[in-house]
C-alpha positions as CSV (number, residue, x, y, z in Angstrom):
1,M,169.8,94.3,114.5
2,K,173.1,96.5,113.4
3,T,172.7,98.0,109.5
4,L,174.7,97.4,106.7
5,P,177.0,100.6,107.5
6,A,177.3,99.4,110.8
7,V,178.4,96.4,110.1
8,M,180.9,97.6,107.5
9,S,182.1,100.0,110.3
10,A,182.7,97.3,112.6
11,L,184.4,95.4,109.8
12,T,186.9,97.6,109.2
13,T,187.6,99.6,112.4
14,T,188.6,95.8,114.0
15,A,190.5,94.9,110.5
16,V,188.5,91.8,110.4
17,A,189.1,91.1,106.9
18,A,187.2,88.4,104.4
19,V,185.8,87.4,101.1
20,A,184.6,85.5,98.0
21,M,187.6,83.4,97.5
22,L,187.1,83.8,94.0
23,A,184.8,82.3,91.9
24,S,182.8,80.8,94.8
25,P,180.7,83.9,96.5
26,V,180.2,83.4,100.6
27,L,180.8,80.0,101.2
28,A,179.1,78.8,98.3
29,Q,181.5,76.5,96.5
30,S,180.1,73.6,94.9
31,S,182.5,70.5,95.1
32,T,183.6,70.7,91.5
33,A,186.0,73.0,90.3
34,P,185.2,76.5,89.3
35,K,185.5,77.7,85.3
36,P,188.3,79.7,84.9
37,A,186.0,82.1,83.1
38,E,184.2,82.4,86.7
39,L,187.2,82.6,88.4
40,R,188.5,85.5,86.1
41,A,185.1,87.1,86.9
42,A,184.9,87.0,90.7
43,F,188.7,87.7,90.6
44,D,188.3,91.4,88.5
45,R,185.4,91.9,90.7
46,A,187.2,91.6,93.8
47,D,190.5,93.5,92.3
48,A,188.5,97.0,93.1
49,N,192.0,98.8,92.1
50,R,192.9,97.3,89.2
51,D,196.4,96.2,90.0
52,G,196.2,92.6,89.1
53,V,196.5,91.4,92.7
54,I,193.8,91.1,95.7
55,D,194.9,92.1,98.8
56,I,192.9,92.0,102.3
57,D,191.4,95.0,102.0
58,E,189.8,94.3,98.7
59,I,188.5,90.7,100.3
60,V,187.0,92.3,103.1
61,A,185.0,94.8,100.8
62,D,184.1,92.4,98.2
63,S,182.8,89.8,101.0
64,I,180.7,92.4,102.2
65,L,179.2,92.9,99.3
66,L,178.6,89.2,98.5
67,F,177.0,88.6,102.0
68,A,174.9,91.6,101.4
69,M,173.9,90.0,98.0
70,Y,173.0,86.4,99.5
71,D,171.4,87.9,102.8
72,K,168.2,87.4,100.7
73,N,165.6,88.0,104.0
74,K,168.1,90.8,104.9
75,D,168.7,89.5,108.8
76,G,172.1,89.7,109.2
77,L,172.7,86.1,109.0
78,L,173.3,83.5,106.3
79,V,171.6,80.2,106.3
80,I,172.4,77.3,103.7
81,E,169.6,78.2,101.8
82,E,170.1,81.5,101.0
83,L,173.5,79.9,99.2
84,P,173.0,79.0,95.0
85,R,175.8,76.3,95.2
86,H,176.8,74.8,99.1
87,D,179.6,72.6,100.6
88,P,178.0,71.5,103.5
89,A,181.5,70.8,105.1
90,R,182.8,74.0,104.5
91,F,179.5,76.1,105.6
92,Q,179.7,74.0,108.9
93,R,183.7,75.1,109.5
94,A,182.5,78.5,108.8
95,D,179.7,78.1,111.2
96,R,182.0,78.8,114.6
97,N,179.1,78.8,117.1
98,G,177.3,76.1,115.8
99,D,173.7,77.9,115.2
100,G,173.6,77.2,112.0
101,K,173.5,80.7,110.7
102,L,176.6,82.4,109.6
103,S,177.1,86.0,110.9
104,M,179.4,88.2,108.8
105,S,182.6,88.1,111.3
106,E,182.1,84.0,110.7
107,V,182.3,84.6,107.0
108,A,185.2,87.2,107.5
109,A,186.9,84.8,109.7
110,D,186.6,81.4,107.2
111,K,187.5,84.4,104.4
112,V,191.0,85.5,106.2
113,W,191.9,81.9,106.6
114,E,191.4,80.9,103.1
115,F,192.8,84.2,102.1
116,F,196.4,83.2,104.3
117,E,195.6,79.9,102.8
118,A,195.7,80.5,99.4
119,D,198.8,83.1,99.4
120,T,201.6,80.3,99.0
121,K,204.1,83.6,97.7
122,R,203.6,84.8,101.6
123,D,203.7,87.8,100.1
124,G,200.2,89.7,101.6
125,V,198.7,89.6,98.1
126,L,196.7,86.6,95.6
127,T,197.4,86.6,92.0
128,I,195.2,85.2,89.5
129,E,197.7,81.9,89.7
130,E,197.6,81.7,93.3
131,V,193.6,81.8,93.4
132,T,193.1,79.4,90.4
133,A,195.7,76.8,92.6
134,Y,193.5,76.9,95.6
135,A,190.1,77.2,94.1
136,N,191.3,73.7,92.3
137,H,192.5,72.4,95.4
138,P,190.8,73.8,98.4
139,K,192.3,72.7,101.9
140,K,189.9,71.6,104.2
């Protein structure tokens, strides 16, 4: 099993991007829309350079931190029971190999997909308005 620093290095060198897009940590989205305060807190957490937008690098960094936080048994994988709120359909979508566990790369791939779905302006960054619109009406 790779250590967290090794995983982080692999992610950055291969430009795999990801994140908790926003009120819903690491695929832990419930079927109800997140509260505005939850969205703002998640947005601010991900906006590391405090420029008012979230770019793909910030998504990567935030997702790595959240993955580590939710990986309770530190085995480098997430199972649905490790997530506080979850949507089984989203979990299944992210579970590319169908083993019932999410690797960091599976989470990253899913978050990259979500990042580009949410980026309605197609400018390579997410605003709080784009995040809010996506969180309230995510595409499946």
